[in-house]
N, C-alpha and C positions, 0 to 999 in steps of 0.2 A: 374322535367320532365314536358314538356309542355302538356297541355290538348289537346287531339285530336279534330280537327274541326268536325263539323257535316258531311261535305263532305267526310272526311277520314273514319269516322265511316260507312257512307252509302256504300262507296266503299268496305270496308272490309266485311260488312255483305252480300253484293251482291256477292262478290267473294266466300265467304263460301257457299252461297246457290247454286251458279253455279257449284262449285266443287262437292257438295253433289248430285245435280241433275245428273251431268255427271257420277258420280260413280254409282248411282242407275241404270241409263240406260245401262251403259257398263256391269255391273254385271248381270242385268236382261235379256238383249237381246243378250249377247255374251258369257260371262264367264259361267253362269249357264247352258245354253243349250249345249255348247260344253262339259262341264264336265259331264253332264247327259249322253250324247252319249258315252263318254269314259267308264263310269261306266256300261252301258248296253252292251257294246261290249265284245266278248269273245276272250281272247288272244290265239294265235296259235303259235306253235313252228316254228322258221325259217326253211323253206323248205316245208311248207304246202301251200295249196291253199284254198281260201275262195271265195264264191260267195255272192255278195251284190247287192241288188236291189236299184237303184237310179233313180231319176227323171232327166229330161233334165236340164242341166245347174246347177245341184246340185254339190257342192264341197264335196269331201271326203278326209279325211286325213289318212295317214298311220303312226301310232304311234308304236314305237318300244323300246325295252330295251335289255340289254345284251351286250356282247362283240362285236358281229357282228355289231350292230348299233353304238356302241360307237367308234369302230375303223373305221367305214365307209365302211365296206366290205359287208354290207347288200345290195343286189341288188333286186329290185322289178320290176314287170311288171304287166300291167293291160290290160285285153282284153275286148273290147266292145261287146255288144250283137251281132253285125254283124261279129265278129271275128277279127276286126281291132285292132291294138295296140293303146293304149291311151297314149299320152305323159305325163310324170310325171314332176312335178315342185319340186324344193328343197326349204327349208326354210333357207334363208341366213341372213336375217336382224334380228333386235331385235324382239323377238316373245314370245309366251306363255311360252316356257321352260326357258326363261331368267327372267321372273318376276312372273310367276304363277306356277312354278314347285311344290311349297309347297302345292298347292290346288288341284293338279291333282288327280282325283278319284283313279287312279292306279299308285301308287308311282313308280318312275323309268322309266315311259314311256314318251317319247318325240316325237313330230311329226317331221319326217325327210323327208317325201314325201307327196305330195297332188296332186289331179287332179280334173278336172271338167268334168262331164259326158256330152258327146256330144248329147246323146239321152237317152230316158227312157228305162230301161230294167235291166237285170242281168249282172253284171260285175264280171269277174274273176280276183282276185288279188293274185299274187304269190310272195313271198319273199324268197330268198335263200342267203346263204353266198357265195360270189364270190370265196373265197378260199376253201370253203367246209371244214373249220377248226373250226370256232368260232360258239358258240351257241347264241341263243337269242330268243326273242318273238316279235310278232307284232299283231296289231289289227287294224281294220278299223272303224273309227268313224268320227264325224263331224270335219271339218278342222278349225283350228284357224288361218290359213294363208289366203292369198288372193292376187290377182294381182292389186287391186285398189289402187290408190294413192291419197293423199291429200296434197295440197300446203300450207306450213307454212312459217313463216318468212315475211320479208317486201315484200309486193306485191305477196305473195305466190310463191316466186321464188325457194324455196327449197321443193322438193317433198319427202314424206315419204309414205311407204305402210300403208294402213288403219290398217292392223293387227298390225303393229309396234306402231302406235298411240294408238290403243286400249290396247295393252299390257302395254304400259307406263302409260296410264290413269287409268287402272284398279287398279294400286297400288298407284300412285301419288295423284290422285283426292281424295280418301278417307283420305289419310294422311294430305293433305293440309286442307281439310274441318275440320278434327278433331283438327288440330292445331289452325286454325283461330277462331273457335267458342269460346273456352275459352279466347283467347286473346281479341277478340272483346267484349266479355262479361265484362271483366275487364275494358277495355277502355270505354265502355258505362257507367259503374258505376262511373268511374272517372269523366266523363263529367257531369253526373247528380249531383255529389257531389261538383263539382267545384263552382257553384254559392253559395251554402251554406257556403263553406269555405271562400269565398270572403266576404260574408255578416258578418261572425263572425269576420274576421280581421278588417272590417270597423267599427264594433261596438267597438272593443277593442281600436282603435285609436281615437275614438270620445271622 
């Protein structure tokens, strides 16, 4: 097996460091805050209404569990402080529940709706089963979704939701870093020992 060059070693260590840094940032600034808000929220039975105070432009997620949410019959509505209806968004792309379901503070809850507060004040959120048949629970917490996009690929031609990139990176970045560190450690030792091995072989042939 060929001894890795110094350039390859440098690239590997930089890649490991970048992945570790990205993992730290994603978990510190996104995963942990969202999870804390889920843990702090109080679940309600489908059919009840809850009032939540939000700041202007703050995103709130509606997380649910149970048959009503699973079957897609849970119907939610949000009323702004001025009495107007607030449009809800659905989580359609790769998201929290696809990669971080195992870490959710309340097992079984997944975000299925989210909205952005147009103004500061108290918002009324009501969720009911559209068929009035299935049961379930919901809670209002921080949203792991979002409408922002980031361009990836050659020239940034392919756009992905920021939340999808974060959900992917939250799992992949720690794994890549954890795999690269021992691999690069072994390769670094091989490169350091290579001159000694060459020197021993040279002495044997002399």
